[in-house]
C-alpha positions in Angstrom: 0.0 0.0 0.0 1.3 3.5 -0.9 2.0 6.0 1.8 -0.4 8.7 2.9 0.3 12.3 2.2 1.0 15.3 4.4 1.5 18.8 3.1 1.7 22.3 4.6 0.9 25.4 2.6 1.2 29.1 3.7 -1.5 31.0 2.0 -4.4 33.4 2.8 -2.4 34.8 5.7 -2.4 31.5 7.6 -1.2 27.9 7.5 -3.1 25.1 5.7 -2.3 21.5 6.6 -3.4 18.6 4.4 -3.4 15.1 6.0 -4.6 12.6 3.5 -4.9 9.1 4.9 -6.1 7.4 1.7 -3.3 5.6 -0.1 -1.3 7.8 -2.4 -2.2 7.5 -6.1 -1.3 9.6 -9.1 -4.8 11.1 -9.2 -4.6 12.2 -5.5 -1.2 13.7 -6.1 -2.6 15.8 -8.9 -5.6 16.7 -6.9 -3.5 17.9 -4.0 -1.7 20.3 -6.4 -5.0 21.5 -7.7 -6.3 22.1 -4.2 -3.3 24.1 -3.3 -3.6 26.1 -6.6 -7.2 26.7 -5.7 -6.4 28.2 -2.4 -3.9 30.6 -4.0 -6.5 31.6 -6.6 -8.9 32.4 -3.8 -6.3 34.5 -2.1 -5.6 36.5 -5.3 -9.4 37.1 -5.8 -10.6 37.7 -2.3 -7.8 38.9 -0.1 -8.5 42.3 1.5 -4.7 42.6 2.1 -3.8 42.5 -1.6 -4.3 45.8 -3.3 -4.8 44.1 -6.7 -7.5 41.5 -5.6 -10.9 41.7 -7.1 -12.5 42.4 -3.7 -10.0 45.2 -2.9 -10.6 46.8 -6.3 -14.4 46.4 -5.9 -14.3 48.0 -2.4 -12.5 51.0 -3.8 -15.0 51.3 -6.7 -12.4 50.7 -9.4 -14.4 47.9 -10.9 -18.0 46.7 -10.7 -19.3 43.3 -9.7 -19.7 42.2 -13.3 -15.9 42.9 -13.8 -14.9 40.5 -11.0 -14.3 36.8 -11.0 -17.7 35.1 -11.1 -17.1 33.6 -7.7 -17.2 37.0 -6.1 -20.9 37.5 -6.9 -21.7 34.0 -5.6 -19.8 34.6 -2.3 -21.4 38.0 -1.8 -24.9 36.5 -2.4 -24.2 33.8 0.2 -23.0 36.6 2.6 -26.2 38.5 2.1 -28.3 35.4 2.8 -26.3 34.8 6.0 -26.8 38.4 7.1 -30.5 38.0 6.7 -30.5 34.6 8.4 -28.5 35.8 11.4 -30.3 39.0 12.0 -27.2 41.0 11.0 -24.8 39.1 13.4 -22.9 38.1 10.2 -22.1 40.7 7.6 -19.6 41.1 4.7 -19.7 44.8 5.3 -18.9 45.1 9.0 -17.1 48.2 10.1 -18.1 49.9 7.0 -15.9 48.1 4.5 -16.4 45.2 2.2 -14.8 42.0 3.7 -16.3 38.6 3.0 -13.5 36.8 4.8 -15.9 35.4 7.4 -17.2 33.1 4.7 -14.4 32.8 2.2 -12.0 30.7 4.2 -14.5 28.0 5.1 -15.8 28.0 1.5 -12.3 27.7 0.1 -11.4 24.9 2.4 -14.5 22.9 1.7 -14.0 23.2 -2.0 -10.3 22.1 -1.7 -11.6 19.1 0.3 -14.0 18.3 -2.5 -11.2 18.4 -5.0 -9.4 15.8 -3.0 -12.4 13.6 -2.3 -13.5 13.5 -5.9 -10.0 12.3 -6.9 -10.3 9.3 -4.5 -8.9 10.8 -1.2 -11.9 9.6 0.8 -10.1 9.9 4.1 -8.5 13.3 4.8 -8.3 16.3 7.2 -7.8 19.8 5.8 -7.1 22.4 8.5 -6.9 26.1 7.5 -5.9 28.2 10.6 -8.1 26.0 12.9 -11.1 25.7 10.6 -11.3 22.1 9.7 -13.0 19.9 7.1 -12.9 16.1 7.8 -13.7 13.4 5.3 -14.0 9.7 6.0 -11.9 8.1 8.8 -8.5 8.7 10.4 -7.9 5.0 10.0 -10.1 2.0 9.1 -12.8 1.9 11.8 -11.3 4.9 13.7 -12.9 8.4 13.8 -10.9 11.6 13.5 -10.2 13.3 16.9 -9.8 17.0 17.0 -8.8 18.9 20.2 -10.4 22.2 21.0 -7.9 24.6 22.8 -8.9 26.1 26.1 -8.9 29.9 25.5 -7.6 30.4 29.0 -4.7 28.0 28.4 -3.9 27.2 24.8 -1.7 24.3 25.9 -4.7 22.6 27.4 -7.8 21.2 25.7 -11.4 22.2 26.6 -12.9 19.3 24.7 -12.1 16.7 22.0 -14.4 16.3 19.0 -14.6 12.8 17.5 -16.3 11.8 14.3 -16.3 11.3 10.6 -17.3 13.7 7.8 -17.4 16.8 10.0 -16.7 20.5 9.7 -15.3 22.3 12.8 -14.8 26.0 13.2 -13.9 28.1 16.2 -14.2 31.8 16.8 -12.5 33.4 19.8 -10.2 35.9 21.4 -7.3 33.7 22.4 -4.9 34.4 19.5 -6.0 37.8 18.2 -7.8 39.4 21.1 -11.2 41.1 20.6 -10.9 41.2 16.8 -14.5 40.1 15.9 -16.8 43.1 15.4 -20.5 42.9 16.0 -21.8 44.4 12.7 -25.0 45.6 14.5 -23.1 47.8 17.0 -19.7 48.3 15.4 -18.1 47.2 18.7 -15.9 44.1 19.4 -17.9 41.1 20.6 -16.7 40.2 24.1 -19.4 38.0 25.7 -17.6 34.8 24.9 -13.9 33.7 25.0 -14.5 31.1 22.3 -17.2 29.3 20.4 -16.9 26.2 18.3 -19.5 25.0 15.9 -19.6 21.4 14.5 -21.6 20.4 11.4 -21.1 18.9 8.0 -20.2 21.7 5.6 -17.4 24.2 6.5 -18.8 27.0 4.2 -21.8 27.2 6.5 -20.1 26.3 9.8 -17.3 28.8 9.6 -19.5 31.7 8.8 -22.1 30.7 11.4 -19.4 30.4 14.1 -18.6 34.0 13.5 -22.2 35.0 13.8 -22.8 32.8 16.9 -19.8 34.3 18.6 -21.2 37.8 18.0 -24.5 36.6 19.5 -22.9 35.7 22.8 -25.2 33.9 25.2 -28.1 34.1 22.8 -26.2 31.7 20.5 -27.1 28.7 22.6 -30.7 28.8 21.8 -30.2 30.0 18.2 -27.8 27.2 17.3 -30.2 24.7 18.9 -32.7 25.5 16.2 -30.3 24.7 13.3 -30.5 21.1 12.2 -27.2 19.3 12.1 -25.2 22.1 13.9 -23.8 21.8 17.4 -22.0 24.3 19.6 -19.5 24.4 22.4 -18.7 27.7 24.1 -16.4 29.1 26.8 -17.2 32.3 28.6 -14.4 34.7 29.7 -14.7 33.5 33.3 -14.3 29.8 32.2 -18.0 28.8 32.3 -18.8 26.4 29.5 -22.1 25.5 27.8 -23.0 23.3 24.8 -25.9 22.2 22.8 -27.7 18.9 23.3 -26.1 17.0 20.4 -22.5 18.1 21.2 -22.1 15.4 23.8 -22.5 12.7 21.1 -19.5 14.2 19.3 -17.1 15.1 22.1 -15.2 14.2 25.2 -15.9 16.9 27.7 -13.4 17.4 30.6 -15.0 18.3 33.9 -14.8 22.1 34.5 -16.3 24.5 37.0 -19.5 26.0 35.7 -19.9 23.5 32.8 -23.4 22.8 31.7 -25.2 21.1 28.8 -28.4 22.2 27.3 -31.4 22.6 29.7 
């Protein structure tokens, strides 16, 4: 049996790690190169840090939407749908500037994962800066296990998510401080220290994790109404809560103030 594949790529301002557990084939090797090229293409089109990206030029009014890569219109449409669906907790125009990054990374990762899967890489983990798309198993009969960092102590784990074919996204303050702005108020969201969502598709889960983090305590009930989505949150004081189905996916270390759904 051929060896599995591991690859690390620096792109979109973060680190992407590919862990392909399916046996190496020529088709998978080609697909990995295509997935990496796809991520760089997304960066060229959507980066708000590149002066020449379509999104930057669109934001400055130098070009219109019809002049952009067709994916820009699709992404902005999805962002508008999410803004309506979250009551404004998610927006591609927070802080008065065009920035669809809250959706783009999860969308890019999920499509890169699909490129690999369609080429025969049925079992893989693609991690982009902590946003993760899992396909298949870690080994025959074994689920993937993903640790969730404790925001108060990044060297410790707050929980471990276990499963197959999952998307996992975390929003929080541990690495970048209070950088997530509530579009409804223009102020940094500070009610939670971290919030992790688990579902199936990272395009949705990554964006919803941002919105749910902005919602703070209200996210608990809101996430509970969304089929196939579970949440785990840590408040600044260390109190933890989670939605009913999260316990089926995770190992939860005992912690003061921890509570499941009522």
